[in-house]
C-alpha positions as CSV (number, residue, x, y, z in Angstrom):
1,X,-2.3,-32.9,8.1
2,X,-1.3,-34.3,4.7
3,X,-3.6,-31.8,3.0
4,X,-1.5,-29.0,4.7
5,X,1.7,-30.6,3.6
6,X,0.5,-30.8,0.0
7,X,-0.6,-27.2,0.1
8,X,2.8,-26.1,1.4
9,X,4.5,-28.2,-1.3
10,X,2.3,-26.5,-3.9
11,X,3.1,-23.1,-2.5
12,X,6.8,-23.9,-2.6
13,X,6.7,-25.1,-6.1
14,X,4.8,-21.9,-7.3
15,X,7.1,-19.6,-5.4
16,X,10.2,-21.4,-6.7
17,X,9.0,-21.0,-10.2
18,X,8.4,-17.3,-9.7
19,X,11.9,-16.9,-8.2
20,X,13.4,-18.6,-11.3
21,X,11.4,-16.4,-13.6
22,X,12.6,-13.3,-11.8
23,X,16.2,-14.5,-12.0
24,X,15.9,-15.3,-15.7
25,X,13.8,-12.4,-17.0
26,X,15.4,-9.7,-14.9
27,X,12.4,-7.4,-14.6
28,X,12.9,-3.9,-13.0
29,X,9.9,-4.4,-10.8
30,X,7.8,-7.2,-9.2
31,X,4.2,-6.8,-8.0
32,X,2.6,-9.5,-5.8
33,X,-1.1,-9.0,-5.7
34,X,-2.3,-10.8,-2.6
35,X,-5.7,-9.0,-2.4
36,X,-7.8,-12.2,-2.7
37,X,-5.4,-14.6,-1.0
38,X,-7.2,-16.4,1.8
39,X,-4.6,-18.7,3.4
40,X,-2.0,-17.4,5.9
41,X,1.4,-19.2,5.8
42,X,3.0,-20.9,8.8
43,X,6.0,-19.0,10.2
44,X,8.4,-21.5,8.6
45,X,6.8,-21.1,5.2
46,X,6.8,-17.3,5.6
47,X,10.5,-17.4,6.1
48,X,11.1,-19.8,3.2
49,X,8.9,-17.7,0.8
50,X,10.7,-14.5,1.8
51,X,14.1,-16.0,1.3
52,X,13.2,-17.6,-2.0
53,X,11.5,-14.5,-3.5
54,X,14.3,-12.2,-2.2
55,X,16.9,-14.5,-3.9
56,X,15.0,-14.3,-7.2
57,X,14.7,-10.5,-6.9
58,X,18.4,-10.1,-6.2
59,X,19.5,-12.5,-8.9
60,X,17.1,-10.8,-11.3
61,X,18.3,-7.3,-10.4
62,X,14.7,-6.3,-9.4
63,X,14.8,-2.7,-8.1
64,X,11.2,-2.4,-6.8
65,X,8.9,-5.0,-5.2
66,X,5.3,-4.1,-4.4
67,X,2.7,-6.1,-2.4
68,X,-1.0,-5.5,-2.6
69,X,-2.3,-6.7,0.8
70,X,-5.0,-9.3,1.2
71,X,-8.5,-8.3,2.4
72,X,-8.1,-11.1,5.0
73,X,-6.5,-9.7,8.2
74,X,-4.7,-12.9,9.1
75,X,-3.2,-13.2,5.6
76,X,-2.3,-9.5,5.7
77,X,-0.4,-10.1,9.0
78,X,1.3,-13.2,7.5
79,X,2.4,-11.1,4.5
80,X,3.7,-8.4,6.7
81,X,5.8,-10.9,8.6
82,X,7.2,-12.2,5.3
83,X,8.2,-8.7,4.2
84,X,9.9,-8.2,7.6
85,X,11.9,-11.4,6.9
86,X,13.3,-9.9,3.6
87,X,16.8,-8.5,3.8
88,X,16.7,-5.0,2.4
89,X,20.4,-4.2,2.6
90,X,21.0,-4.4,-1.2
91,X,18.8,-1.5,-2.2
92,X,15.6,-3.4,-3.1
93,X,12.8,-1.0,-2.5
94,X,9.8,-2.7,-0.9
95,X,6.3,-1.1,-0.6
96,X,2.9,-2.5,0.6
97,X,-0.5,-1.2,-0.3
98,X,-4.1,-2.1,0.3
99,X,-5.3,-1.1,-3.1
100,X,-4.0,-2.1,-6.6
101,X,-4.5,1.5,-7.9
102,X,-2.3,2.9,-5.2
103,X,0.4,0.3,-5.8
104,X,0.4,1.1,-9.6
105,X,0.7,4.8,-8.9
106,X,3.6,4.3,-6.6
107,X,5.3,2.0,-9.1
108,X,4.8,4.5,-11.9
109,X,6.3,7.4,-9.9
110,X,9.2,5.2,-8.7
111,X,10.0,4.2,-12.3
112,X,10.1,7.8,-13.6
């Protein structure tokens, strides 16, 4: 159990750092490539990650957020649940793809 807590703390530290970078650097878009991610998050961690990344996107004025889904079905479902947690009332455009090339094409068209 302590290994899971350490992993969760590591995830929170990494996600918090990403959120801060989004807030500070104010990119127009954010791509989360989860293709090779193998660990599904707990429901509580999904909610925390969604809220933290959403906060960073809003503070950073991110307009587009794209996720490339994991090849692992459990991780993909976990990611979908996180996306469902995100509040989209402020105009942040979210998209999910199974392929990096598709994600980049969508992003390119959206930015034109």
